[in-house]
C-alpha positions as CSV (number, residue, x, y, z in Angstrom):
1,M,-52.4,84.7,36.6
2,A,-49.8,87.3,36.8
3,A,-52.3,89.7,39.4
4,S,-52.8,87.0,41.5
5,L,-49.2,85.7,41.5
6,T,-47.9,89.1,42.0
7,A,-50.2,89.5,45.4
8,C,-49.3,86.0,46.4
9,V,-45.5,87.2,46.7
10,L,-46.6,90.8,47.7
11,W,-48.4,88.8,50.5
12,A,-45.4,86.4,51.7
13,L,-42.6,88.9,51.8
14,P,-41.5,91.5,54.2
15,P,-42.4,94.9,53.9
16,H,-38.8,95.6,53.9
17,A,-38.5,93.6,50.8
18,L,-40.6,95.7,48.8
19,W,-37.7,98.4,48.8
20,P,-35.5,96.6,46.3
21,T,-38.6,96.1,43.5
22,L,-39.7,100.0,44.2
23,V,-35.6,100.8,42.9
24,V,-35.6,98.5,40.1
25,C,-39.2,99.8,39.0
26,G,-38.0,103.2,39.6
27,A,-34.5,103.1,37.7
28,G,-36.2,101.3,34.7
29,A,-39.0,103.7,34.2
30,A,-36.5,106.4,34.5
31,L,-34.0,104.9,31.9
32,L,-37.1,103.6,29.8
33,W,-38.0,107.1,29.6
34,A,-35.2,108.4,28.5
35,G,-34.5,105.6,25.8
36,S,-37.7,106.2,24.3
37,A,-37.5,110.0,24.0
38,G,-38.0,110.8,20.4
39,Q,-39.4,107.2,19.6
40,P,-42.7,106.8,17.8
41,V,-45.4,106.2,20.4
42,R,-47.2,103.5,18.3
43,Q,-43.6,102.0,18.9
44,R,-42.7,103.0,22.1
45,F,-45.8,102.0,23.9
46,G,-46.7,99.0,21.3
47,V,-48.4,95.9,22.5
48,A,-44.8,94.3,22.0
49,N,-43.2,96.6,24.6
50,Q,-45.9,96.5,26.9
51,V,-45.0,92.4,27.3
52,T,-41.5,93.4,27.8
53,L,-43.3,96.2,30.6
54,L,-45.1,93.8,32.3
55,R,-41.5,91.0,31.9
56,A,-39.8,93.8,33.5
57,A,-41.9,94.5,36.2
58,L,-42.1,90.8,37.1
59,V,-37.9,90.6,37.0
60,A,-38.7,94.0,39.6
61,L,-40.7,91.8,41.9
62,L,-38.2,88.6,41.7
63,C,-35.9,91.7,43.5
64,G,-37.4,91.7,46.5
65,A,-37.0,88.0,46.9
66,L,-33.3,88.5,47.3
67,G,-31.7,88.9,50.3
68,V,-35.1,87.5,52.1
69,S,-35.6,84.4,53.5
70,I,-37.8,81.8,51.0
71,D,-40.3,79.5,52.5
72,P,-41.5,76.8,50.5
73,S,-44.6,78.6,49.6
74,L,-43.1,81.8,48.4
75,H,-40.5,79.3,46.6
76,R,-43.5,78.0,44.4
77,A,-44.8,81.4,44.0
78,L,-41.4,83.0,42.4
79,T,-40.8,79.9,41.1
80,A,-44.4,80.7,39.2
81,I,-43.2,84.3,38.4
82,A,-40.1,83.3,37.0
83,A,-41.1,80.7,34.9
84,L,-43.9,83.5,33.6
85,A,-41.5,85.9,32.4
86,A,-39.8,83.6,30.4
87,L,-42.6,82.1,28.4
88,L,-43.1,85.8,28.2
89,D,-40.0,86.5,26.5
90,A,-40.8,84.3,23.5
91,V,-44.0,86.6,23.2
92,D,-42.7,90.4,22.7
93,G,-40.6,89.2,19.8
94,W,-43.5,87.4,18.0
95,L,-46.0,90.5,18.4
96,A,-43.4,93.0,17.3
97,R,-42.9,91.1,14.1
98,R,-46.2,90.6,13.9
99,H,-48.0,93.9,14.8
100,A,-44.6,95.7,12.5
101,T,-43.4,97.9,15.4
102,E,-39.9,96.1,15.4
103,S,-37.4,98.6,16.7
104,A,-33.9,99.3,17.9
105,F,-35.7,101.0,20.9
106,G,-37.9,97.3,21.3
107,A,-34.6,95.5,20.7
108,R,-32.6,97.2,23.4
109,F,-35.6,97.1,25.8
110,D,-36.0,93.4,25.5
111,M,-32.2,92.5,25.7
112,E,-31.2,95.2,28.8
113,T,-34.8,93.0,30.6
114,D,-33.1,89.7,29.5
115,A,-30.2,90.5,31.1
116,L,-31.6,91.6,34.1
117,F,-33.9,88.7,34.3
118,I,-30.9,86.0,33.9
119,L,-28.8,88.2,36.6
120,V,-31.2,88.2,39.2
121,L,-32.4,84.6,38.2
122,S,-28.5,83.4,39.1
123,L,-28.8,85.2,42.0
124,L,-31.6,83.2,43.4
125,V,-30.1,80.3,42.7
126,W,-27.0,80.8,44.6
127,Q,-29.0,82.0,47.3
128,Q,-31.2,79.1,47.9
129,G,-28.3,76.7,47.7
130,Q,-28.8,75.2,44.0
131,A,-25.6,76.0,42.9
132,G,-22.5,77.2,43.9
133,P,-21.3,80.7,43.6
134,W,-19.8,80.0,39.9
135,V,-23.6,80.2,38.7
136,L,-23.2,84.1,39.1
137,V,-21.5,83.7,35.7
138,C,-24.7,83.3,33.8
139,G,-25.2,87.1,35.2
140,L,-22.5,89.0,35.6
141,L,-20.2,87.9,32.2
142,R,-22.5,89.9,30.2
143,Y,-22.0,93.1,32.2
144,A,-18.2,92.3,32.4
145,F,-18.4,92.4,28.5
146,V,-19.7,95.8,28.6
147,A,-17.8,96.9,31.1
148,A,-14.6,95.1,29.5
149,A,-15.9,97.4,26.3
150,W,-15.0,100.5,27.9
151,V,-11.4,99.5,27.7
152,W,-11.5,97.8,24.3
153,P,-14.2,99.8,22.4
154,A,-13.4,97.7,19.7
155,L,-16.1,95.5,21.7
156,N,-18.8,97.9,20.7
157,S,-18.6,96.9,17.2
158,P,-21.8,95.4,16.0
159,L,-22.3,91.5,16.1
160,P,-24.0,89.9,12.8
161,F,-27.5,88.4,13.7
162,S,-27.6,85.0,15.1
163,L,-30.0,82.8,16.3
164,R,-28.0,81.0,18.0
165,R,-27.6,84.1,20.3
166,K,-30.9,84.2,21.1
167,R,-31.4,80.7,21.8
168,I,-29.0,80.7,24.5
169,A,-30.3,83.6,25.7
170,A,-33.4,81.7,26.0
171,L,-32.2,78.4,27.3
172,Q,-30.7,80.4,30.2
173,M,-33.9,81.3,31.0
174,I,-34.9,78.0,30.7
175,L,-32.5,76.2,32.9
176,L,-32.0,78.9,35.6
177,V,-36.0,79.2,36.2
178,A,-35.7,75.2,36.5
179,A,-32.5,75.3,38.6
180,F,-34.6,77.7,41.1
181,S,-37.6,75.5,41.1
182,P,-38.6,73.5,44.0
183,L,-39.0,70.5,41.8
184,F,-34.8,69.8,41.7
185,G,-32.6,69.4,44.4
186,L,-28.9,69.1,44.7
187,P,-27.1,67.9,42.1
188,T,-29.6,68.2,39.2
189,S,-29.9,71.6,40.1
190,A,-26.2,72.8,40.4
191,A,-26.2,70.4,37.1
192,L,-29.0,72.6,35.2
193,A,-27.1,75.5,36.3
194,A,-23.5,74.5,35.5
195,L,-25.1,74.1,31.8
196,A,-26.5,77.3,31.8
197,V,-22.7,78.5,32.7
198,L,-21.2,76.2,30.0
199,T,-23.5,77.4,27.3
200,L,-23.2,81.0,27.8
201,V,-19.3,81.1,28.4
202,V,-19.0,79.1,24.9
203,S,-21.7,81.4,23.2
204,F,-19.6,84.7,24.5
205,F,-16.8,82.9,23.4
206,I,-17.5,82.7,19.6
207,D,-18.3,86.3,19.7
208,L,-15.2,87.8,21.4
209,L,-13.5,85.5,18.5
210,W,-15.9,86.9,15.7
211,L,-14.8,90.5,17.3
212,V,-10.9,90.2,17.3
213,R,-11.0,88.8,13.9
214,A,-13.2,91.5,12.5
215,R,-10.8,93.4,13.9
216,R,-8.2,92.1,11.9
217,R,-9.3,92.0,9.4
218,F,-10.2,95.4,9.2
219,A,-6.6,96.4,10.2
220,G,-5.5,94.5,6.9
221,L,-7.4,97.1,5.0
222,H,-5.2,99.7,6.9
223,L,-8.6,101.6,7.9
224,P,-8.0,104.5,10.4
225,P,-7.6,104.2,14.1
226,A,-10.9,105.6,14.8
227,F,-12.7,103.5,12.8
228,L,-11.5,100.7,14.6
229,G,-11.7,101.5,17.7
């Protein structure tokens, strides 16, 4: 299925549109190689990470549609690619647990793939006129959070495990794929995108509030500044 959809998209895209896909693939391969250095081979190239790698390739293919005029047939094919990538997000984690290949590298690889996927989806939704530029909040908020951590290192503190965070990420993908889909037009597509933005902002606010409160609790213990960030 993935192969046939990929062939359809590659056939429909103009040659110059393949450059973004190739650039993303090249950058992703370099980061993947650097990030997996020192990882056991079984964890680095286990079946779960192979599924995540397939998802990353599908996201790179979606990048080729950015800035390109999308006709109805290409729109349907891109929606199918996006839906498949979202569906596979539920598979890689399950496979990692099933085969006992969970690792920090695999979790980071999955998270970065999710972040890029949501960014590309939000750009496509805006490009198709399915929602206003405010939908880019979905794709940019996570990167803004990372950038803010350079200024305020306390934001780099580890967050506790949260099912809410994982569910919100999955919901983002579902809502944005639906908003991009040709099945929905305005105002339904905009409403779906707005729900995606709202849930993500609330989730980030909850995490930010937790980090602020945690820093205040640690400060009350008179810990050294290096520990507090």
